[in-house]
C-alpha positions, 0 to 999 in steps of 0.5 A, a space after each residue: 134657721 129661721 124660727 116662726 118668731 122671725 117670720 111672724 110679722 105683727 100688726 102695729 097701731 101707728 095710726 098717724 103714720 098710717 093715715 099720711 101713707 094712706 092720703 099719700 097713695 090716694 094722691 099718687 093712684 089717680 096721678 098713675 091713672 091719668 097717665 095710664 088713661 093717656 096712654 090708652 089712647 094709643 096702645 091697648 090695655 094688655 100692652 099697658 098691663 104689662 108694662 105698668 106691672 113691669 115697671 113698678 116691678 124693678 123699684 119693688 125688687 130694688 127695695 127688697 135689697 135693703 129688706 134682706 134681699 127678695 129671697 128673705 122678702 118673699 118666703 111664705 109659708 102660706 102660699 095658698 093664701 098668696 094665690 087666692 089673693 092674686 086671682 081676685 087682684 088681676 080679675 079686679 085689675 083688668 077691670 078697672 083696667 078696661 074701664 079707664 080706657 072707656 070712662 072718665 075718672 071721675 065716674 070710675 072714682 065715683 062708683 068704686 066709692 061702693 067698696 064698703 058697701 060690698 064689704 059689709 055684703 061680703 062679711 054678712 055672707 062670707 064671715 057670717 058677721 051680724 049687720 045692723 038694720 041701721 047699716 043695712 039701711 045705709 048700705 040701701 042708701 049707697 045703692 041709691 048713690 049708685 042708681 043717680 050715677 047710672 043714670 047720669 051715665 046712660 043719660 046722653 042729651 045731644 043737641 037736637 036729639 031725644 035723650 037715649 041711653 049709652 049702653 056701652 057707658 052702662 056697660 062700663 059702670 058695670 065693670 067698675 062695680 064688678 071690679 069694685 067688688 073684687 076690690 073690697 074682696 082684695 082688701 079683706 085678703 091684703 089685711 090677712 096677709 099683712 099679718 104674716 107677710 112682708 108688705 114688698 111681697 104683698 106689692 110684688 106678687 100681683 105684678 110678677 102674675 100680671 106679667 106672666 098672665 098677660 105676656 101670651 097675649 103680646 105675642 104678635 100685638 105687641 106696637 113699638 113705642 117711641 122713648 117718650 112713652 117709655 119714659 111715661 111708663 117708667 113714671 107710671 112704674 115708681 108712682 104705683 110701686 111707691 103708692 102700693 107699698 104705701 098702701 100696704 104699709 097703711 093697713 100694717 100701721 092702721 086699722 081699716 076703719 080708721 083709713 076708710 074715710 081717707 079713701 074719699 080724698 081721692 075725688 078731689 083729685 080726679 076731678 081736678 085731672 079730669 077739668 085740667 087733663 080732659 076739661 071735663 067738668 062734673 054733671 050734677 049726677 055724678 056730684 049728687 052720686 058721689 055726696 049720697 055714697 060718701 055720705 052713706 059711707 060715712 054713716 056706716 063707718 060712724 055705726 061700726 065704731 058706735 057698735 064697737 064701742 058699745 061692746 067693749 062698754 058692755 064687756 067692761 060692765 060684765 067683768 
């Protein structure tokens, strides 16, 4: 009979390992997204989502064999926590999948850097946390960066024509921002799950749900694929499975506030992939927006750490 002590999983303080795992994951995800974007020129979003979920589920299930088996890994006393997180993750994944099918990697990732801004909004609205004026100001600066990016996306100069707003591109930007909001909520829910659930379970359940939800949409619309594309999907599955597990472990080993600045390292990867794969260089709007958004997020991180340090010092003086 398994006791509560053996079921509960403790968060560990192994910052260096957590940082390394996050850097690894943030290098793998852009590469995976580049393969996915390439395949989207041929296949529908539901078919790609379905195949990506299957191909990354297989190595994750194999990994459970080295962790006590699927039953030991997937067992939980908190199914409602998983259900809430899985619903959020499903919507978040589809939002980004559709965005990747229409927009460049650099634009999508730049707008996704608004995640810390949404984290503050969620903390204030849902958790009723007191947010300082300085952090609200940083949120405002970050939103200015979003505005710059939106202008850059919407303006489409064409030779011999007036500059026009591309509504389709703006719709993609709105989709990314909506997905980023859900992604921020997903991170909060993952952090809570990491205290009691196995990292493999946190990575496996979203793929099972994606397969179950997407399958009905493929009936009658499935496109046959050559073996080379099956091979690409297998690579995507392996890459994203490794990235999912690395992030789940990173969140277990290291506080989210320490990992936050590392998120921005992915910008260099996506910019390089856009340039070498699709010959798309970074425009000044996107670069300026990235600098403003990242700068505001780093200031938020600085203020958060400073406020935490002052609280600890006040408690120490009180004792």
